[in-house]
C-alpha positions as CSV (number, residue, x, y, z in Angstrom):
1,M,27.8,33.8,16.9
2,E,28.6,37.4,16.5
3,R,32.2,36.9,17.5
4,I,32.8,34.1,15.1
5,Q,31.1,36.1,12.4
6,E,33.4,39.0,13.1
7,F,36.4,36.7,13.0
8,A,35.3,35.2,9.7
9,D,34.8,38.7,8.1
10,L,38.2,39.8,9.4
11,H,39.9,36.8,7.8
12,G,37.9,37.0,4.6
13,N,36.0,33.8,5.1
14,E,32.5,33.8,3.5
15,F,31.5,30.3,4.6
16,F,31.9,28.3,7.8
17,S,34.4,25.5,8.0
18,L,36.1,23.5,10.8
19,E,39.4,25.0,9.7
20,L,37.9,28.5,10.4
21,A,36.4,27.2,13.7
22,S,39.8,25.8,14.8
23,K,41.6,29.1,14.1
24,F,38.8,31.0,16.0
25,M,39.0,28.8,19.0
26,K,42.8,28.9,19.2
27,E,43.1,32.6,18.8
28,T,40.1,33.6,20.9
29,Y,40.1,31.0,23.7
30,G,43.4,29.3,23.5
31,I,41.9,25.9,22.6
32,N,44.5,24.1,20.6
33,D,42.3,21.2,19.4
34,I,38.6,21.3,19.0
35,F,38.5,17.5,18.5
36,K,40.1,17.0,22.0
37,P,39.0,19.7,24.4
38,D,40.9,19.4,27.8
39,H,38.1,20.1,30.2
40,K,34.4,20.9,30.7
41,K,34.7,24.6,29.9
42,E,36.5,23.9,26.6
43,R,33.9,21.3,25.7
44,W,31.2,23.9,26.3
45,R,32.9,26.4,24.0
46,V,33.7,24.0,21.1
47,R,30.1,22.7,21.3
48,Y,29.0,25.9,19.6
49,V,31.2,25.5,16.5
50,W,30.3,21.8,16.3
51,C,26.6,22.7,16.2
52,L,27.4,25.2,13.4
53,D,29.2,22.4,11.5
54,D,26.3,20.0,12.1
55,F,23.8,22.5,10.8
56,S,25.8,23.5,7.8
57,K,26.0,19.8,6.7
58,T,22.7,18.2,7.8
59,Y,20.4,21.1,9.0
60,C,20.2,19.4,12.4
61,F,22.3,19.1,15.5
62,V,24.0,16.1,17.1
63,R,22.4,15.9,20.6
64,H,25.3,14.1,22.3
65,R,28.9,14.3,21.2
66,E,31.8,12.4,22.7
67,Y,35.3,13.9,22.8
68,N,38.7,12.4,23.4
69,V,37.4,9.0,22.4
70,T,40.1,6.2,22.1
71,L,39.2,4.0,19.2
72,I,39.4,0.2,19.3
73,P,42.7,-1.0,17.6
74,E,41.8,-2.0,14.1
75,V,43.2,-5.5,14.5
76,F,40.7,-6.2,17.3
77,T,37.5,-4.6,15.9
78,Q,36.1,-7.8,14.5
79,I,36.1,-9.7,17.8
80,Y,34.9,-6.6,19.6
81,F,31.8,-6.4,17.4
82,L,31.4,-10.2,17.4
83,Y,31.1,-10.1,21.2
84,G,28.6,-7.2,20.9
85,G,26.5,-9.2,18.6
86,Y,26.7,-12.2,20.9
87,L,25.4,-10.1,23.8
88,T,22.6,-8.7,21.6
89,N,21.5,-12.2,20.6
90,K,21.3,-13.0,24.3
91,K,18.8,-10.2,24.6
92,Q,20.9,-8.2,27.1
93,K,19.9,-4.6,27.6
94,P,21.7,-1.9,25.5
95,R,23.1,-0.3,28.6
96,S,24.5,-3.7,29.8
97,I,26.0,-4.3,26.4
98,S,27.6,-0.9,26.4
99,I,29.2,-1.4,29.8
100,K,30.6,-4.8,29.0
101,L,32.0,-3.6,25.7
102,D,33.7,-0.7,27.5
103,R,35.3,-3.2,29.9
104,I,36.5,-5.4,26.9
105,K,37.9,-2.2,25.3
106,I,40.2,-1.8,28.3
107,F,41.6,-5.3,27.7
108,L,42.0,-4.8,23.9
109,L,43.8,-1.4,24.5
110,F,46.1,-3.2,26.9
111,L,47.0,-5.8,24.3
112,H,47.7,-3.0,21.7
113,K,49.8,-1.1,24.2
114,H,52.0,-4.2,24.7
115,G,52.5,-4.8,21.0
116,I,50.1,-7.8,20.7
117,T,48.4,-7.8,17.3
118,E,47.2,-11.4,17.1
119,T,44.7,-13.0,19.4
120,K,46.7,-16.3,19.4
121,E,49.6,-14.4,20.9
122,V,47.6,-13.9,24.1
123,T,48.8,-16.3,26.8
124,P,47.9,-16.9,30.5
125,T,50.9,-14.7,31.4
126,T,49.3,-11.9,29.3
127,I,46.1,-12.3,31.4
128,I,48.0,-12.2,34.6
129,E,49.9,-9.1,33.5
130,F,46.6,-7.4,32.6
131,M,45.2,-8.3,36.1
132,K,48.2,-6.6,37.7
133,D,47.8,-3.5,35.5
134,L,44.2,-2.9,36.6
135,K,44.5,0.0,39.1
136,Y,40.9,0.2,40.1
137,S,38.8,-0.7,43.2
138,T,38.4,-4.4,43.9
139,A,34.7,-4.2,42.8
140,Y,35.4,-2.6,39.5
141,R,38.5,-4.7,38.8
142,G,36.4,-7.8,39.5
143,N,33.6,-6.7,37.2
144,I,36.2,-6.2,34.4
145,L,37.6,-9.7,34.9
146,L,34.1,-11.3,35.0
147,T,33.3,-9.7,31.7
148,L,36.7,-10.7,30.3
149,R,36.0,-14.3,31.3
150,D,32.6,-14.2,29.6
151,F,34.4,-12.7,26.5
152,L,36.9,-15.5,26.4
153,K,34.2,-18.1,26.8
154,C,32.0,-16.6,24.1
155,P,31.7,-19.2,21.3
156,V,32.3,-16.8,18.5
157,V,35.3,-15.3,20.2
158,S,37.0,-18.2,22.1
159,E,37.9,-20.0,18.8
160,Q,40.2,-17.1,17.9
161,F,42.2,-17.4,21.2
162,R,44.2,-20.2,22.6
163,D,42.2,-23.1,24.1
164,R,41.0,-22.9,27.7
165,L,42.4,-19.4,28.1
166,A,39.4,-18.4,30.3
167,D,40.3,-21.0,32.9
168,I,42.8,-18.7,34.5
169,L,39.8,-16.5,35.5
170,N,37.8,-19.2,37.1
171,S,38.3,-17.7,40.6
172,I,37.6,-13.9,40.8
173,H,37.4,-12.2,44.2
174,L,34.6,-9.7,44.6
175,N,33.9,-7.5,47.6
176,R,30.5,-6.0,47.0
177,Y,30.6,-4.2,50.3
178,E,33.9,-2.5,49.7
179,R,32.3,0.8,48.9
180,L,29.1,1.4,50.8
181,P,26.6,3.9,49.4
182,S,27.1,7.5,50.7
183,F,24.0,9.4,51.7
184,Y,22.8,12.6,53.3
185,S,21.1,13.0,56.6
186,D,17.5,14.3,57.1
187,E,18.8,17.7,57.9
188,E,21.0,17.9,54.9
189,V,18.3,16.7,52.6
190,S,16.0,19.3,54.0
191,K,18.6,22.0,53.3
192,I,19.0,20.8,49.7
193,L,15.2,21.0,49.1
194,L,15.0,24.4,50.8
195,A,17.8,25.7,48.5
196,V,15.5,25.2,45.5
197,D,13.7,28.4,44.5
198,R,10.2,27.0,43.8
199,N,9.0,30.4,42.6
200,T,10.8,30.0,39.3
201,P,9.9,27.6,36.4
202,Q,13.4,25.9,36.6
203,G,13.1,25.6,40.4
204,K,9.7,23.9,40.1
205,K,11.0,21.3,37.8
206,D,14.3,20.8,39.7
207,Y,12.3,20.3,43.0
208,A,10.0,17.7,41.4
209,I,13.0,15.7,40.1
210,I,14.8,15.8,43.4
211,I,11.8,15.0,45.6
212,I,11.1,12.0,43.4
213,A,14.6,10.7,43.9
214,V,14.5,11.5,47.6
215,E,11.1,10.0,48.5
216,L,10.6,7.3,45.9
217,A,14.2,6.3,45.3
218,L,13.8,6.2,41.5
219,R,16.9,5.9,39.5
220,V,18.0,8.7,37.2
221,S,17.2,6.6,34.1
222,D,13.6,6.1,35.4
223,I,13.1,9.7,36.2
224,R,14.4,10.7,32.8
225,K,12.1,8.3,31.0
226,L,9.0,8.8,33.3
227,Q,5.9,9.0,31.1
228,L,2.7,11.0,31.8
229,N,0.6,7.8,31.7
230,E,2.7,6.2,34.3
231,I,1.4,8.6,36.9
232,R,-1.8,7.0,38.1
233,W,-3.5,10.0,39.8
234,D,-6.6,8.0,40.5
235,K,-4.7,5.5,42.6
236,G,-2.0,7.8,43.8
237,I,0.8,5.7,42.4
238,I,3.6,5.7,39.8
239,E,3.9,2.5,38.0
240,L,6.6,1.7,35.4
241,F,9.1,-0.9,34.1
242,Q,12.5,0.0,35.4
243,Q,15.0,0.9,32.7
244,K,17.9,-1.0,34.4
245,T,16.2,-4.2,35.5
246,G,13.1,-4.3,33.3
247,E,11.1,-5.1,36.5
248,F,7.6,-3.7,37.0
249,V,7.2,-1.5,40.1
250,Q,4.4,0.4,41.7
251,L,5.4,3.3,44.0
252,Y,2.9,5.2,46.2
253,M,3.3,8.9,45.8
254,T,3.8,10.9,49.0
255,D,2.0,14.2,49.3
256,N,5.3,16.0,48.7
257,V,5.7,14.2,45.4
258,K,2.1,14.8,44.3
259,W,2.2,18.5,44.9
260,A,5.6,18.9,43.4
261,L,4.5,17.1,40.2
262,L,1.2,19.0,40.0
263,D,3.0,22.3,40.4
264,Y,5.5,21.5,37.6
265,L,2.9,20.0,35.2
266,M,0.3,22.7,35.6
267,N,2.6,25.8,35.8
268,V,5.8,24.9,33.9
269,R,5.5,22.0,31.4
270,S,4.0,22.9,28.0
271,K,0.5,21.4,27.7
272,D,0.9,21.4,23.9
273,S,4.0,19.3,23.8
274,E,4.0,16.3,21.4
275,Y,6.1,14.3,23.9
276,S,4.8,12.1,26.6
277,N,7.8,12.3,28.9
278,V,7.1,14.1,32.2
279,F,10.3,16.0,32.2
280,L,11.4,18.1,29.2
281,R,14.4,20.3,28.7
282,S,14.0,23.9,29.9
283,K,15.3,25.4,26.7
284,A,14.1,25.1,23.1
285,P,13.3,22.8,21.4
286,Y,11.8,21.5,24.7
287,T,12.5,17.8,23.9
288,P,13.0,14.9,26.4
289,Y,16.4,14.5,28.0
290,G,18.9,12.3,26.2
291,K,19.9,8.8,27.5
292,V,23.1,10.2,29.0
293,A,21.5,13.0,31.0
294,S,22.3,12.3,34.7
295,F,21.0,15.5,36.4
296,Y,24.4,15.7,38.1
297,D,24.8,19.4,37.8
298,L,21.2,20.0,38.8
299,V,21.4,18.4,42.3
300,N,25.1,19.4,42.8
301,K,24.1,23.0,42.4
302,Y,21.7,22.8,45.3
303,I,24.0,20.9,47.5
304,G,26.5,23.8,47.0
305,L,23.8,26.4,47.7
306,A,22.8,24.6,50.8
307,G,26.4,24.8,52.1
308,I,26.7,21.0,52.6
309,E,30.1,19.4,52.8
310,K,30.6,17.1,49.8
311,E,34.0,15.6,50.6
312,G,33.9,11.8,50.8
313,K,30.4,11.7,49.5
314,H,28.7,11.3,46.1
315,H,26.9,14.5,45.1
316,G,24.8,13.4,42.1
317,L,21.1,12.5,42.0
318,H,21.9,8.9,42.9
319,S,23.0,10.0,46.4
320,C,19.4,11.1,46.9
321,R,18.3,7.5,46.2
322,H,20.7,6.2,48.8
323,Y,19.0,8.5,51.3
324,V,15.9,6.3,51.2
325,E,18.0,3.2,51.6
326,S,19.5,4.7,54.7
327,Q,16.1,5.4,56.1
328,V,15.2,1.7,55.7
329,M,18.4,0.7,57.4
330,G,17.6,3.0,60.3
331,S,20.7,5.1,59.8
332,T,18.8,8.3,60.3
333,P,15.8,9.1,62.4
334,H,12.4,9.1,60.8
335,N,8.8,9.3,62.0
336,L,7.6,6.4,59.8
337,G,7.7,2.8,61.0
338,L,7.1,1.3,57.6
339,Y,9.1,1.9,54.4
340,I,8.2,1.1,50.8
341,M,11.0,-0.5,48.8
342,T,11.4,-1.7,45.3
343,K,13.0,-5.2,44.9
344,S,16.2,-3.7,43.5
345,M,16.5,-1.4,46.6
346,Y,15.9,-4.3,48.9
347,R,18.6,-6.4,47.3
348,D,21.0,-3.4,47.3
349,V,20.6,-2.9,51.0
350,F,20.0,-6.3,52.5
351,G,20.7,-9.0,50.0
352,N,19.0,-12.2,51.2
353,A,20.1,-11.8,54.8
354,C,16.9,-10.1,56.2
355,S,13.3,-11.2,56.5
356,F,10.6,-9.1,54.9
357,Y,7.0,-8.9,54.0
358,C,6.1,-9.2,50.3
359,F,2.8,-8.0,48.9
360,G,2.2,-8.7,45.3
361,K,5.0,-8.9,42.7
362,S,6.3,-5.3,42.8
363,K,6.5,-4.0,46.3
364,L,8.4,-5.0,49.4
365,Y,7.7,-3.6,52.8
366,A,10.3,-3.8,55.5
367,S,9.5,-2.8,59.0
368,R,12.0,-1.2,61.4
369,S,11.9,-4.2,63.6
370,N,13.1,-6.4,60.8
371,V,16.1,-4.2,60.0
């Protein structure tokens, strides 16, 4: 703030403007375009001036801002939003809709790149060329094509394309096991947890987040949205509806999870907060995490502090969830002979190929002998 104030005074600017901010960023940090920062450090720097711009106009801040966004070609915006409305009417989850629209955006940008401006110009040859142009893993490529097939079969969209254009996508090869989940061993997980300084407020919260992922295998979205009333201390369980699947799950808290949560809730989290989320931001205004928060930097920091090799492995919080799956598969030694799994975990690991014991509607128990 002081540096941009000095810059404004030096250039005789009494009021803040994006023009002033652009000059300041270019002359001070060498950032040529505040609308399109090149890397994370540049995004971090321009965030300050965008906050000033937000506050000068609306007296509030935009929590999440996207940079370098490629817009949908104008000639295709109508069918793009028609498809979005179709998915909404099918009552698909917002996250699923967002993912599918991102995949369709890849197709529409391909059409624009190749000079196609009318949907009737799209031919089976166009689809084949698009398939050849997809330089992704087999799994991701297959997911794009599955979404494209659904898009071309969508009643409100298909009438704008040639008849039976989706037929060319009737056979799509998917290899769901092409990329198996990466995970960390018992020893590595212990090192990660020991790297957390639990004597600090930040460390207490970080430890609680990581231990929940490690021992209960909750997704990031579920940890982020976890509510105080979803922790049933009287029964020693956490019960919630999963953000991704909408399924109801009950997870028994281990002693490690209980003590970590108690330590955070009693010694760190504000007791006067108006929010019901368990985990709040560490800096003012102490609000819940946004829907895009992945805790990637959080766990990646401790993996680095623990001196663990990350090459060839994921190193976000989701890799901690894979650790529990590896325990169920018997990939790493463990003292327990019984593992608690959610339905989604069981399907991720075993599909329908392995027998299991089912108790109630929300928990699956798989014994080592069944694995």
